[in-house]
Structure formats: C-alpha cells, structure tokens
MDAnalysis code that builds the backbone (N, CA, C; Angstrom):
import MDAnalysis as mda
import numpy as np

u = mda.Universe.empty(309, n_residues=103, atom_resindex=np.repeat(np.arange(103), 3), trajectory=True)
u.add_TopologyAttr("name", ["N", "CA", "C"] * 103)
u.add_TopologyAttr("resid", np.arange(1, 104))
u.add_TopologyAttr("resname", ["MET", "ARG", "HIS", "ILE", "LEU", "ILE", "ASP", "ARG", "THR", "ARG", "ARG", "ARG", "MET", "ARG", "LEU", "ARG", "HIS", "GLY", "GLY", "ASP", "ALA", "GLU", "ARG", "VAL", "GLU", "LEU", "ASP", "ALA", "ILE", "GLU", "ILE", "PRO", "GLU", "PRO", "PRO", "LYS", "ASP", "GLU", "VAL", "LEU", "LEU", "GLN", "LEU", "ASN", "ASP", "ALA", "LEU", "ASP", "GLU", "LEU", "GLN", "THR", "ILE", "ALA", "PRO", "GLU", "ARG", "ALA", "ASN", "ILE", "VAL", "LYS", "LEU", "ARG", "PHE", "PHE", "GLY", "GLY", "PHE", "SER", "GLU", "ALA", "GLU", "VAL", "ALA", "ALA", "LEU", "LEU", "ASP", "LEU", "SER", "GLU", "ARG", "SER", "VAL", "GLN", "ARG", "HIS", "TRP", "ALA", "CYS", "ALA", "LYS", "ALA", "TRP", "LEU", "PHE", "GLU", "ARG", "ILE", "GLN", "GLY", "HIS"])
u.atoms.positions = np.array([
    [-33.928, 30.381, -12.683],
    [-32.400, 30.210, -11.984],
    [-32.631, 29.192, -10.939],
    [-33.973, 28.994, -10.352],
    [-34.447, 28.015, -9.796],
    [-34.248, 26.576, -10.435],
    [-34.431, 26.464, -11.359],
    [-34.523, 25.241, -12.084],
    [-32.916, 24.848, -12.546],
    [-32.230, 25.620, -12.829],
    [-30.802, 25.810, -12.838],
    [-30.207, 24.946, -11.652],
    [-30.478, 25.392, -10.470],
    [-29.889, 25.179, -9.309],
    [-30.557, 23.803, -8.945],
    [-31.576, 23.362, -9.099],
    [-32.416, 22.098, -8.891],
    [-31.667, 21.256, -9.636],
    [-31.723, 21.326, -10.898],
    [-31.130, 20.363, -12.089],
    [-29.449, 20.154, -11.526],
    [-28.857, 21.168, -11.242],
    [-27.290, 20.952, -10.749],
    [-27.359, 19.958, -9.739],
    [-28.291, 20.075, -8.784],
    [-28.103, 19.605, -7.268],
    [-28.572, 18.067, -7.867],
    [-29.686, 17.937, -8.567],
    [-29.982, 16.350, -8.718],
    [-28.853, 15.966, -9.398],
    [-28.248, 16.548, -10.449],
    [-27.035, 15.843, -10.979],
    [-25.973, 15.312, -10.211],
    [-25.503, 16.077, -9.217],
    [-24.657, 15.938, -8.289],
    [-25.148, 14.794, -7.269],
    [-26.149, 14.417, -6.960],
    [-26.963, 13.628, -6.119],
    [-26.746, 12.427, -6.881],
    [-26.833, 12.272, -8.298],
    [-26.597, 11.076, -9.020],
    [-25.416, 10.119, -8.366],
    [-25.586, 8.752, -8.317],
    [-24.546, 8.005, -7.988],
    [-23.259, 8.107, -8.993],
    [-23.205, 8.161, -10.239],
    [-22.214, 8.449, -11.078],
    [-21.639, 9.538, -10.851],
    [-22.281, 10.665, -10.234],
    [-21.468, 11.921, -9.777],
    [-21.365, 12.018, -8.329],
    [-20.979, 11.006, -7.772],
    [-20.664, 11.112, -6.314],
    [-21.819, 10.592, -5.694],
    [-23.071, 10.738, -5.806],
    [-24.335, 10.356, -5.003],
    [-24.182, 10.865, -3.507],
    [-24.149, 9.850, -2.766],
    [-24.343, 10.347, -1.215],
    [-23.001, 10.654, -0.661],
    [-21.877, 10.788, -1.479],
    [-20.612, 10.694, -1.044],
    [-20.302, 12.053, -0.312],
    [-19.593, 12.161, 0.838],
    [-19.463, 13.325, 1.566],
    [-18.475, 14.136, 1.099],
    [-18.506, 15.339, 1.017],
    [-17.408, 16.484, 0.378],
    [-16.840, 16.467, 1.844],
    [-15.217, 16.567, 1.458],
    [-14.425, 16.851, 2.526],
    [-13.554, 17.870, 2.050],
    [-13.093, 18.707, 2.936],
    [-12.310, 20.029, 2.516],
    [-10.920, 19.275, 2.703],
    [-9.946, 19.721, 1.932],
    [-8.511, 19.253, 1.733],
    [-7.778, 19.488, 2.878],
    [-8.141, 20.512, 3.890],
    [-7.527, 20.853, 5.037],
    [-7.898, 19.589, 5.788],
    [-9.069, 19.283, 5.855],
    [-9.040, 17.890, 6.932],
    [-8.854, 16.538, 6.770],
    [-8.082, 16.374, 5.502],
    [-7.687, 14.991, 5.279],
    [-6.579, 15.120, 6.044],
    [-5.909, 13.808, 6.539],
    [-4.892, 13.519, 7.119],
    [-3.872, 12.937, 6.473],
    [-2.690, 13.256, 5.885],
    [-1.496, 12.402, 5.190],
    [-0.986, 11.691, 6.127],
    [-0.822, 10.498, 6.002],
    [0.119, 9.660, 6.613],
    [1.358, 9.960, 6.620],
    [2.042, 10.122, 7.990],
    [3.527, 10.375, 7.993],
    [4.306, 9.514, 7.520],
    [5.351, 9.936, 6.908],
    [6.079, 8.890, 6.239],
    [7.174, 8.121, 7.425],
    [7.553, 7.060, 6.996],
    [8.206, 6.362, 8.081],
    [9.560, 7.151, 8.671],
    [9.763, 6.921, 10.067],
    [10.931, 7.545, 10.510],
    [12.378, 7.014, 9.873],
    [13.378, 7.855, 9.881],
    [14.418, 7.500, 9.351],
    [15.255, 6.422, 10.050],
    [14.933, 6.195, 11.495],
    [15.684, 4.940, 12.018],
    [14.835, 3.685, 11.348],
    [13.521, 3.929, 11.525],
    [12.944, 2.529, 11.033],
    [13.240, 2.159, 9.468],
    [13.348, 3.250, 8.741],
    [14.020, 2.760, 7.495],
    [15.361, 2.263, 7.401],
    [16.255, 2.617, 8.138],
    [17.684, 2.155, 8.174],
    [17.588, 0.880, 8.876],
    [16.640, 0.311, 9.833],
    [16.713, -0.687, 10.393],
    [16.000, -1.660, 9.252],
    [15.064, -1.265, 8.314],
    [14.692, -2.012, 7.578],
    [15.289, -2.281, 6.555],
    [16.251, -1.527, 6.216],
    [17.252, -1.858, 5.130],
    [18.219, -2.901, 5.630],
    [18.493, -2.787, 6.939],
    [19.623, -3.751, 7.439],
    [18.878, -4.980, 7.411],
    [17.600, -5.068, 7.851],
    [17.022, -6.466, 7.992],
    [16.722, -6.912, 6.556],
    [16.431, -6.017, 5.736],
    [16.345, -6.609, 4.209],
    [17.528, -6.966, 3.727],
    [18.529, -6.281, 3.860],
    [19.895, -6.697, 3.504],
    [20.142, -8.611, 4.028],
    [19.784, -8.647, 5.270],
    [20.107, -10.037, 6.067],
    [18.900, -10.540, 5.255],
    [17.759, -10.403, 5.243],
    [16.802, -11.113, 4.528],
    [17.260, -11.744, 2.964],
    [17.759, -10.709, 2.106],
    [18.417, -11.203, 0.973],
    [19.372, -12.183, 0.861],
    [20.264, -12.205, 1.829],
    [20.960, -13.368, 2.023],
    [20.167, -14.854, 2.567],
    [19.338, -14.683, 3.205],
    [18.536, -15.820, 3.624],
    [17.767, -16.406, 2.682],
    [16.755, -15.453, 2.162],
    [15.518, -15.911, 1.381],
    [15.504, -14.761, 0.335],
    [16.151, -14.849, -0.898],
    [16.240, -13.693, -1.932],
    [14.919, -13.562, -2.644],
    [14.218, -14.456, -2.642],
    [12.801, -14.365, -3.417],
    [11.992, -13.288, -2.496],
    [11.888, -13.799, -1.326],
    [11.053, -12.908, -0.325],
    [11.671, -11.623, -0.320],
    [12.992, -11.472, 0.046],
    [13.391, -9.959, -0.242],
    [13.191, -9.402, -1.452],
    [12.883, -9.974, -2.721],
    [12.597, -9.064, -3.652],
    [11.056, -8.944, -3.725],
    [10.341, -9.572, -3.193],
    [8.928, -9.393, -3.091],
    [8.600, -8.254, -2.273],
    [9.399, -8.301, -0.868],
    [9.094, -6.987, 0.151],
    [9.631, -5.655, -0.947],
    [10.661, -5.661, -1.718],
    [11.252, -4.418, -2.434],
    [10.101, -4.199, -3.193],
    [9.451, -5.012, -3.974],
    [8.241, -4.641, -4.878],
    [7.161, -4.339, -4.548],
    [6.722, -4.965, -3.267],
    [5.593, -4.446, -2.622],
    [5.722, -3.319, -1.846],
    [6.514, -3.034, -1.217],
    [6.842, -1.961, -0.112],
    [7.193, -0.797, -0.899],
    [8.381, -0.929, -1.848],
    [9.079, 0.359, -2.291],
    [8.723, 0.489, -3.928],
    [7.963, -0.556, -4.213],
    [7.674, -0.506, -5.640],
    [6.114, 0.044, -5.610],
    [5.419, -0.561, -4.590],
    [3.727, -0.384, -4.428],
    [3.203, -1.176, -5.505],
    [3.828, -2.329, -6.026],
    [2.901, -3.446, -6.628],
    [2.021, -4.122, -6.056],
    [0.991, -4.468, -6.603],
    [-0.052, -5.452, -5.799],
    [0.678, -6.857, -6.114],
    [-0.211, -7.621, -5.318],
    [0.332, -9.310, -5.197],
    [0.103, -10.048, -6.767],
    [-0.632, -9.523, -7.546],
    [-0.933, -10.003, -8.695],
    [0.166, -9.443, -9.573],
    [0.609, -8.350, -9.557],
    [1.880, -7.663, -10.276],
    [3.045, -8.503, -10.129],
    [3.242, -8.685, -8.853],
    [4.645, -9.204, -8.315],
    [4.281, -10.651, -8.692],
    [3.338, -11.340, -8.738],
    [3.521, -12.614, -9.146],
    [3.730, -12.771, -10.641],
    [3.060, -11.777, -11.371],
    [3.313, -11.628, -12.994],
    [4.830, -11.643, -13.393],
    [5.488, -10.557, -12.453],
    [6.804, -10.082, -12.591],
    [7.874, -11.011, -12.396],
    [7.600, -11.912, -11.161],
    [8.578, -13.162, -10.581],
    [7.993, -14.271, -11.353],
    [7.168, -14.528, -11.999],
    [6.464, -15.815, -12.654],
    [6.216, -16.802, -11.236],
    [5.470, -16.141, -10.502],
    [5.057, -17.092, -9.432],
    [3.445, -17.063, -9.348],
    [2.796, -18.084, -8.611],
    [1.344, -18.084, -8.159],
    [1.223, -16.889, -7.397],
    [0.150, -16.169, -7.373],
    [-0.367, -15.337, -6.517],
    [-0.388, -15.649, -5.142],
    [-0.733, -16.965, -4.804],
    [-0.853, -17.464, -3.468],
    [0.406, -17.701, -3.175],
    [1.428, -17.777, -3.747],
    [3.061, -18.304, -3.424],
    [3.420, -16.699, -2.838],
    [3.183, -15.688, -3.571],
    [3.466, -14.381, -3.390],
    [2.837, -13.957, -2.111],
    [1.621, -14.322, -1.852],
    [0.784, -13.909, -0.413],
    [1.628, -14.580, 0.518],
    [1.925, -15.881, 0.585],
    [2.596, -16.631, 1.649],
    [3.969, -16.183, 1.572],
    [4.788, -15.707, 0.805],
    [6.028, -15.277, 0.998],
    [5.970, -13.916, 1.454],
    [5.016, -13.152, 1.031],
    [4.916, -11.643, 1.616],
    [4.510, -11.818, 3.016],
    [3.755, -12.780, 3.613],
    [3.311, -12.755, 4.858],
    [4.591, -13.381, 5.859],
    [5.428, -14.036, 5.515],
    [6.252, -14.542, 6.228],
    [7.540, -13.698, 6.308],
    [7.599, -12.923, 5.046],
    [8.680, -11.877, 5.043],
    [8.289, -10.845, 5.838],
    [6.887, -10.202, 6.175],
    [6.656, -9.353, 6.902],
    [7.024, -9.460, 8.286],
    [6.677, -10.882, 8.778],
    [6.390, -11.375, 10.204],
    [8.077, -11.412, 10.423],
    [8.811, -11.891, 9.723],
    [10.527, -11.998, 9.801],
    [10.724, -10.832, 10.000],
    [10.645, -9.490, 9.039],
    [11.046, -8.249, 9.117],
    [10.585, -7.443, 10.467],
    [9.311, -7.805, 10.935],
    [8.816, -7.289, 12.060],
    [9.551, -7.773, 13.169],
    [9.769, -8.951, 13.369],
    [10.562, -9.350, 14.554],
    [11.972, -8.979, 14.655],
    [12.656, -8.734, 13.428],
    [14.153, -8.113, 13.112],
    [13.785, -6.624, 13.658],
    [13.214, -6.020, 13.285],
    [12.939, -4.712, 13.753],
    [12.670, -4.390, 14.865],
    [11.606, -4.994, 15.525],
    [11.510, -4.905, 16.740],
    [12.253, -5.512, 17.862],
    [13.201, -6.552, 17.522],
    [14.481, -6.745, 18.076],
    [15.524, -6.052, 18.309],
    [15.522, -4.921, 17.474],
    [16.364, -3.845, 17.811],
    [16.243, -3.017, 18.666],
])
C-alpha cells in the first residue's frame, strides 16, 4: 500500500500533472461580478454613439467585449492587421470610458 501511495504522490508532483500547482477548493474561488445593469445600459448608449462616429471601432468593441474574440481573431474577421485592431481597441476603450464616466 505504501508503494501505491508513494507512486501516486510522485505522479501528481510531476510537472505534466500539475507539479507544484496549488490545489484550491472551488468555494475559495471568487467569480467576478457581472457588470451592473446601469453600466451596461450606458455602454450600449455609448456604443451606439460610437457606431455613428467610428463604425470599425464599434465593431471591434462588440467582437472583443461581447464576443470574447482575441485581437488576432478580430483582425482576421475584419481583414485588418493585428496592430490596427490594437490601436482601434485602445482608442475605443478610452472613448467609451470617457463617455461612461461623463454620465
């Protein structure tokens, strides 16, 4: 029995089986709170306004924020360079932040 327990412990300690990763109880994990309703409504209004000003940036925000796509995936979908997506994403985030904080 000792050998079985020792072998099992050694296997769990290997890097490919988690190595020195710390085991955490599921109850200890904090799940981030979803955005508040009023913030989502403000984001929607600001996104509608951004759509009229800069439709490409609005599409990037929709794909990144609501769709969960990475910058590379958005670049492929919209036929843009990844750097262009990064620039548009940064500008759109700053613009949206300013609009939402202004309310």
